[in-house]
N, C-alpha and C positions, 0 to 999 in steps of 0.2 A: 582347605581350611588350615589356618595357622595353629600353632601350639596354644597360643593365648585364647583363640576362639574355641578350641576343643576343651580347654579348661573351663571356660565360661559356660559352655553347653553342659558339661558334667555337673557344675554347680546348680544350674537351673533344673536339670532332671532330678538331682538328688534332693534339692529343696522342695520341689513339687511332690515327690514321693513321700517325704517326711511330713509335709503339711497335710496331705491326704490321710496319712496314717494317724497323725495326732487327733484328727477329728473323730476317730473311732476308739481311741484309747480312753478308758474310764479313769482319768486323772483330773484332779481339781487343785485349787489353791496355788501355793508357791511352786509346787512341782510342775503344774500345768504352765504357769507363767515362765518358768526356767526353760522348759522344753521349747516353747514357742520362741523365746528370746534366742535360743540356740539356732533355730532355723533362720530367724531374722538376721543374726550375725553372719551365718553361712552365706546367705544370698546377698547381703548388703554391706559386708565389711569394707569393700573397696570404695563404695560410695561414701560411707562414713569417714574413711581415711581422707578422701579427696576433699570432703567438706571441711574437715579439721585443718588440712593444709591451706585451704582457701581462706579460712578465718585468720590463720596465723600470718598469711601473706597479704592480707588486706583485700582479698577477692571474696567478699562475703556472699553477695547476692548472685550466685550462679545456680545451675540446675541441681548440682549435688547438695548444696545448702538447702534449697527448696524441698527436695525429696527427703532429706534427713529430718528437717523440722516437721514436715507433714506426717511421716511415718512414726517418728518418736511421739509426736503429739497424739496420734491415733492410739498408740499403745498406752500412753498416759491416761487418755480418756477411758479406755477399757478398764484400767486399774481403778480409776476414780469412781466410775459408775458401778464397779463390781460385776460387770457383765461377763468378764473372762473371755470375751470374743476378740482374739488377736488376729483372726484370719484376714480381716480387711487391710490392716497395716502391712502384714507380710505379703499379701497378694499385690498391693500397690508396688512394693519393692521388687517382687518377683516379675511382674509384668513390665516394669521399667527395665529390668535387666534383659528380659526377652526382646524388648525394643532395641536396647543397646546392642544385643547380639546380632539382630538382623541388620541394624545400621552398620555395625563393624564389618559384617560379611559383605554387604552391598558396596561399601566404600573400598574394601580390600579387593573385591572382584573388579571394580572400576580401575583401581590402580594397577592390578595385574594385567588387565586388558591393555591399558596404555603402555605399560612396561614392555609387554609382548610386541606391541606395534613398534615401539622405539628400541627394540632389542637389536641394534645395529652396531653397537660398539664392538670392534674386533678384539679378541684376547691376545692375539700374537700376529707377527709378520714373519714370513719365510725368507731367509737370506741364504743364498747358495754359496757354500764354502767348501772348496776341495771336492766338488762333485756331489756334495751331500747338502740336503736342506736342513737348516737349523732355525728353530723357532726362537724369536727374540721379542722383547717388549716393543710395541710400535713406537713408544716414546724414544727409543734408542736409535731409531732409523733416521739417518741424516738425509737432508735434501740432496737429490742426485743419486742416491743408492738404487740398486736394482733389486726388486723383491719378486718372489714367485708366488702366484695365487693358483692353487689347484682347484679342480672342479668341486663344488660344494662349499668352498671357503668364501668368507667375506673379504672384500677388498679393504685392506686396513688404512691405506693412505692414498690421497689424490696423486695422480701421475699420468704418464703417457705410456701407451703400450708399445714395447719394443719388439716383442715376438709373440705370435699366437693369435688365434681367432676364437671367439666364444660368444655364447648368448649370456646376457646379464639379466638377473632378476632385480629390478629396481623398485619393486612394490613398496618396500618399507620407506623409501625416500620420496617417491612421486605418487604412490597410489595407483600406478599403471600396472595392470595385471599381465600384459603381454611382454615377453622378453625382448630385450634390445640387442641387436648385433653389435659386436665390437671387433675391430680389426687393428692390425699394427699401424701405429701412427695416430690412433684416436686418443683423445683425452678421456680419462676414466676417473670417477669420483668415488671416494670411500663410502662404505655402507652398502654397495651393491653386492649381490651374491653371484659368484662365477658358477655357471651351470654346466658348461660342457668342456671346453678346451683348457689347456694349461697356458697361463699368461705370464710373460715377463714384463714388469712395469718399472719404469724409472720414475722415482718419486719427484714431485715438483713442490711439495710443501712438507713442513714438519707435521707430525701427528696432531699436535695441539691446534694447528691452523687448518686441518683438513675439514672437509665437508661434514663428516660424521661427528666430529667434535663440536663444530659450530651448531649443528642441529640439536644435539643433546644439551648444549649450553643454553640455547634459546628456549627449549622446552622447560628446562629446570628453572630458568629465571622467570618464566611466564607467571608462576604462582605468586611472585612478589609484587606484580603490578595489578592492583585491585581496581575493579570497576566501581562506578558510583553506586550500583546496587549493593555490592559487598560492603562498601564504606557506610552506606545507609543502615545495613543490618547491624554492623558493629556499633554505630552510634545509637541505634534504636535499642539494642540489648542493654547498653550502659544506662539508659534512662528507664527503659521498660521494667527491668528486673527489680531495682530498688522501689519503683513505684508500686508494683504489685505486692511487694513485701509490706510496704506501709499500708496499702489498701487492705491486705489480709489482717494486719494487726488492728486496724480500725474496725473491720468487720467483726472481729472477735470481741472487741471491747465496747464500742459505741451502742449497738442495739441493747445489750444487757443493761448497760448503765441507764439508757433511756427508759427501759422497762422498770428499773428500780425507782427512777424519779416519778414515773407515772403510777407507781404502786402496784405494778404487775410482777409476776415471777420473772426473774432475769433470764432464765433459760441458757445459762452459760454453756452447757454441754452441746446444745444444738448449734449455737453460733460459733463456738470454737471448732466444731466439726465442719461447719460451712467454710470457715476461714482456712482450715487445713486442706479441704477439697479445692478451694480457690488457689492455694499455693501449688498443688499438683497440676492443676489445669494450666497455670501460668508459665510453666517451664518453656523457654523459647528454643528448644532443641531443633524443631523442624526447620526454623529459619536459619539458625546458626550453622547447621550441617548442610542442608540441601542447596542453599544458594551457592556457596563456594564449590560444592561438588558438581553442580550443574555446569559451571564455567570450566572446571577441571575436565569434565567429561567432554564438553564441547571442544576444548583445545585439543584433547586427545583424539577425538573423532576427526577433526580437521587435519591433524598431523598424519593420520592414516591415509588421507587423501592427498598428501603432499603439499598441504597448506599450513605453514608454520605461523601461528598467531602469537605474538610475543607477550601477551598478557590479557586478562579478562577486561581491562579497560579498553584495549584495542578491539576486542570482540564486540563490546557495546557500541563503539564508534562505527565499526564496520557495518553493523546491523542498520545504522541510520544513513548510510551512504546513498546520496541521490545524484551527485555529480561525479563523474569519473573522467580524469584527465590522463591522456596517454602520451608518453614519448613514443615516437614512431619506430626508430631503428632498434632492433633487438627486442621490441615489445610487441608491436603489431606486425612488424616484418622480421624476417629471419636474421637480419644482420649479416647475412652471407652475401657479400658484394662480389660481382663479377664484372670484368671489363667487357663491355658490349660494343664498344666502338672507339676508334682512334682517328681523330681528324687533325691533320698537321699542315704546316705551311710548306716548308722545303725539305725537312729531314725525313728519314724513313720512320715507319711505325715503330720498329724495334728500338731505334735510337731515342725517340721521344719517350717511349715506355721505360727505357733504361735510365734516362736522366730522372724521371719521376720516381721510379722505384728506389734509386740510390738516395735521392733527396729525402725520401720518406722512411729510410731504413731504421731510424731510431724510434719511430712511432709505433704504438701497438693498436692504433685505431683500426677498426675493420676495413675502412677504405684503404689505408696504407697497406694492410696485409693483402688486400685484393690486388693492389698494384705489384707487390712483390711476387705474389703467386703467378700473375700474368707474365711477369718478366721471366720467371722460370729458371733463372740461373742463380748461382751462389752470389750473395751480396758481399762485395769487398768494401768493408767500412773504411779502409785506409784511403779510399778515393774521396771520402766525404769529410768536410770540415766546416766549422763555423755554422752549425745548425741553429737556427732561430725560429722557434714556434710562435705563431701569432694566433691567439685564442679566437676560435670561431671563424678563422679566415684561411689558414694554411700554414706554410712554413717557407723559409728561405734558407738555402744552404749552398756551400761551394762544392761542386763536383768536378774533379780534375782541374781545380782552379777556376772554374767558370761559375758565376752566380746563377743559381737555378731557383726560381720561385714557383711553388706548386700550391694551388689553392682555388678558392671560389672567385666569383666576379668581384667581391668586395676587396679581395687582396689585390687584384689587378687595378682596381680604381685607386686604392691607397697608394700603389706604386706608380700611378699615372701611366699605365701601360694599356694601349688600345687593344681590346680583345674582341674576339668574334663570338656572338651569341650562338647558341646551339638549340635547335628545336627538337632534338631527340629526347625521348622520355628517359629520365634517369638523373643521377648526380653528375654534374659537369665539373671536371677537374682541369683547370687552366694551367698551362705551363709556359713560363717565360724564361729565356736564357740570355744572360747579360743585358737585361733590360728590354729585350725584344720579344714580342709574342711568338711562340713556337707552335702552338696548337692546343688542343684539348682532348681529354679522354673521357668517354661516357661510361659511367659505372651504374649498374642496375642492382636493386635490392629486391628480393622476392618476398611477397606477403606470406605470413604464416598460414597454413591450411585452415586453422580454426579461428582466425581473426574475425572474419565476417560473422560467423556463427556466435562468436563471443560477444560482439556488439549487440546482436539480436537478443542473446540470452540476458544481457544486462538490462535491456529495455523491458524484457518480459519480467525480470525480477524487480522492476519498479524504479530503475535508474532513469531520471528524467532528462539528463543532459550528458552527452559524451563529447569530449574535446580532444583534439590531437595537436601536440606541439612538436615542431621539428626545425632543424637547421637547414633542411633541404629547400630547393627552389620551389616557388609558388606552384608552378605547373605540376611538378611531381607530387607535392603534398596534396593538392586538390584532387588529383587523379586517384591517389590511394584512399583519401577520405571518402570520395564518391563510391569507389568500389566496395568499401567496407561498411558504408552506412553511418559514418561518424557525423554527428550534428554540426560540428564547428571545427575549423582548422586554422592554426596560426603557423606561418612558415618563415624561413630565413631568419631564425632566431639564434642568437648567441646563448651560451649557457646561462648567463645572467638574465637574459631576456625571458627565459622560461620561469624564473622566480617572479619576475615582474608580472607576467601573464597570470600566474596562479594567484598572486596578490590581487590583481584586478578581478578575477573570478570570485574570490572570497569577498571582496568589497562589493561587487555587484549583488551577490547573494544577500549580504547584510543590508544593503541599501534597499533591496526589494522588500525586506521585512518592514523597515521603517516607513517607506512611502506607501506601501499597500494599506497600512492602517489609516491613512488619510484619504485613500481612494484615488490618489494622483497616479499611482502605478499599480497595476493589478498583476499578480503572479500567484501561482498555486502555492499554498502554504507548505506543501511538501518540499519546496525549494528554499525554505527559510530556516535560519538558525533557531528561531523561536519554536518550530515544530521538530527540532532535533536533526535537521538535514545536515549532512557532512560531505566534504569534498575529499575524494581520494585521488592520489597521483600514482601512476604506474610507470616505472622506469627500470633500466637495467645497467646504465653506465655510471662511471665515476662522476661524470658531469651532472648526473641526476641527483646526487646526494643532497645538495642544498634544497632542491625542490621537494624531495621526499620528506625532508625535515620540516618544510614550511606548510605542507598540506595538512588537513585534519588527520589524515591517515595515509602513510606511505606504503606502497606495495612494490616489492622488488622481485625481479626475475632471478631466481637463486641458482639455477644450474649453470648458466653461462654469464650471469651478472657479476659485476665487480664486487669486491669485498666491501668497498666504501658504501656502495648502494645498499647492500644487504645489512650493513651495520646501521645505516641511517633509517632503514625502513622499519615499519611496525608489523608488516606481514610479508612473508617470503614464500614465493611459489617455486617449489623445488624442481619442476620440470619445464618451466618457462611457457606453460600453456595458458594463453589468455582466457580460455574457457573456465579456468579455476577461479577467476575473479568473481563471476556470478555464483559459482558454487560456494565460495567463501562467504559471500553475502547471505546466501540461503542458510548455510550452517549457523552463522552468527544470529540470524533472525530466529531460527528454531531454538537455539540455546537461550536467547533472551525471552522467547515465548514461554519456555519451561520455567525460567527464573520467575517471571511474573505470575505464572500459574501457581507456583509453590508459595510465593509471598501472599497472594490473594487468598488462596485456599487455607493456608495456615492461620493467617490473621482473622479471617472470617469465622473459622471454627473456634479459635481461641476466644474471640470476643463474645460469641454467642454463649459458649460454655461458661465463660467468666460471669456473664450476666445471670445465667441460670444458677451458678454457684453462689453469687452474691445474694440472691433472693431465696436461697435454700431449696431450689428444685434440682440441684445436681448432687449426686453422691460420688463416692470414690471410683465407681466403675465407669461413670461418664468421664471423670477426671483422667482415668487411665487412657481412654480412647483419645481424649483431647491432647494428651501428651504423646504417648507411645504410638497410638494408631496413626495420628497425623504425621509423625516423624517418619514412620516406615513408608507410608504412602508417598510422602514428599521425596524421600530418598530414591524409591523405585522409579518415580517420575523423572528425577534428575538423571538417572542412568540412561534414559532414552536419548540424551544428548550425544551419546556415543554412536548412535545409529544414523549415519549421515550418507552412506554409500549411494542410496537411491535418490538423493535430493537433486 
């Protein structure tokens, strides 16, 4: 409990005790009124101050103004009628503050839970100097520096392990409870906790560009991207609050005036009391607080599971996803390529592999890395000149003065080089030297262990169509799609072709909506924009960034994905596990379900109580429930969005 919350609780308890005591004191007249006013000011001075500031700043019709008018009006009625009963006015303010206290406590608890989940920012980095460890600010550590992480410490900056073996706790990043083994030569990301051995790490990024900083930046920015539900509540409150103020004024004036015209007693006291009750009931606290809190809790719960959703607007879109489009390499497959065959004409295997590896020395593509690993020797870049990369086809370079072309069949056709087709399953890399075909290398990519289960989980979660896009050969793509259970596959695509395919899928979806209305083309309404269906694209590479941006919602693999893909995506999966896609959809749907529950519950109770108040059947106690009770219930319901582990 914070200091502010403790102070509020003390005021509530003191005011309650004083109110009970005053009911037993034998005082009357001005002394009685002064004592009750003292209790009223003790419990409500901050509400009165906020109402005054709101009037000065032009924000008149907020909950503080409504509560102030209602309670001061009730006190004025007690003075006017001479009843001396100030209990009701003070009780309204007291219970309102009780509601504010529980609301503040619930919101604070939610924020503390999320802060604890995301407490991954390291306070320092260890630099070894003259045989001693010195703690420095992580921002001061340059790229290429060597840092030391001891058991129990957080990894402060992304890097590569130079020395040491250890188990890493990655739960704060990925939601994975099991520790991961780390060895010399492995890449390591910031935010992990080193559990066992001492690690020496050479940094590969600055602190501001490290994984831990990116995660915190994404979570902090998520609150600024509002959903349609949140924008609706903001617009609703701007119209609703002035409307109920006018309605309350009319309720206080019109019936008494009509009674006077008809020659009856006006009954000012009863109608003013009904109008004041109407004001208390009308406070929109439950909606204004619970809807943003539901999204905040949902984003926090998803973060705990290693799913970073960049804003509540993306949470809303994710909940409506019905079509999921995958890039293959690094998304459904591991992106760890291995040379599984070398077929040549006249030169030796090692010689063909050497030319291919040298020609590919400047590329960071996984296939290029696999060629370099298979070569197994140090690459002498001085032997390579005039490197020319041809997008989606391969590259041409000079190795030892000889022209070497390395790429797919499209490159061979473009260079008018007769090549030999290969029936082996895998990615075929053709090699031509000085314009003559030299042979080809077969490279295989492994499917991720969870990919098949991930596709099944998506269909179980209500996704109606799964599509795979890849630059691989048709035979390889169809084999992977069949193994995993993907509904549709498009192969041999250039990076720009993927954007075109996504555009077609979006157009097909929208066309289905228009034609289904005329009966020409029938499709389930769940696949239409009219019913809120959305298309998600899942990728991990720099070439996926344009497609991620074009889809309704882009999902990037964060652990091994490129910075460009993560930046362009709306959702980031921190451990590259495709199973998290279905989980993210379930989390978003639970969150939206809670939002709609709160909206419907709050509005239903409000309007029923407002109707009762307008006809004189509601008193201040019912008004307190309609305001404070509904707010507390809605806030407690919103916090359920944090509980997503078992989804």
